[in-house]
C-alpha positions in Angstrom: 0.0 0.0 0.0 2.9 2.3 0.7 4.2 1.8 -2.8 0.8 2.7 -4.3 0.7 6.0 -2.4 4.3 6.7 -3.4 3.5 6.0 -7.1 0.6 8.4 -6.9 2.7 11.1 -5.3 5.4 10.7 -8.0 2.7 11.0 -10.7 1.2 14.1 -9.2 4.7 15.6 -8.8 5.3 15.0 -12.5 2.0 16.7 -13.4 2.8 19.6 -11.0 6.3 20.0 -12.5 4.9 20.0 -16.1 2.3 22.7 -15.3 4.8 24.8 -13.4 7.1 24.8 -16.4 4.2 25.7 -18.8 3.2 28.5 -16.4 6.7 29.9 -16.2 7.3 29.8 -19.9 3.9 31.6 -20.4 4.9 34.3 -17.9 8.3 34.7 -19.6 6.9 35.1 -23.1 4.3 37.6 -21.7 7.1 39.6 -20.1 9.1 39.6 -23.3 6.1 40.8 -25.2 5.5 43.5 -22.7 9.0 44.8 -22.9 9.0 44.7 -26.7 5.6 46.6 -26.9 6.8 49.2 -24.4 10.0 49.8 -26.5 8.0 50.0 -29.8 5.4 52.4 -28.5 8.0 54.7 -27.0 6.9 54.4 -23.3 10.3 53.3 -22.3 13.8 53.4 -23.9 15.6 50.5 -22.3 18.9 51.4 -23.9 19.0 54.5 -21.6 18.5 52.2 -18.6 21.4 50.0 -19.8 23.7 53.0 -19.4 23.0 53.3 -15.7 25.8 50.9 -14.9 28.3 53.0 -16.9 27.1 56.4 -15.8 26.5 56.1 -12.1 28.3 59.1 -10.7 26.5 61.6 -8.5 26.9 64.4 -11.0 25.5 62.6 -14.0 22.1 63.6 -15.4 19.1 61.5 -14.4 17.7 59.1 -16.9 14.1 60.4 -16.5 13.1 63.6 -14.7 11.0 63.0 -11.6 7.8 64.9 -11.2 7.7 67.4 -8.4 5.0 66.5 -5.9 3.6 68.9 -3.4 3.9 67.9 0.2 0.8 67.3 2.3 1.3 70.5 4.2 1.5 72.5 0.9 -1.6 70.8 -0.4 -3.5 71.6 2.8 -2.4 75.3 2.7 -3.6 75.5 -0.9 -7.0 74.1 -0.1 -7.7 76.8 2.6 
């Protein structure tokens, strides 16, 4: 009886491994497609991000400008 249970566990482990590989491959292709689409539509330029390792000094220009956000105190003062 113990061998029968062990055989079932091995079978289910094989099914689990197969579905895990299929899931991971699907996620990988989706991520590749997302990166490709972002590059083509112009939302991101990943070549600029590749230069971060080479241009990492404190005085280098940022890759993308950060939007200036008002602090909560300034927002409350503006609402009054």
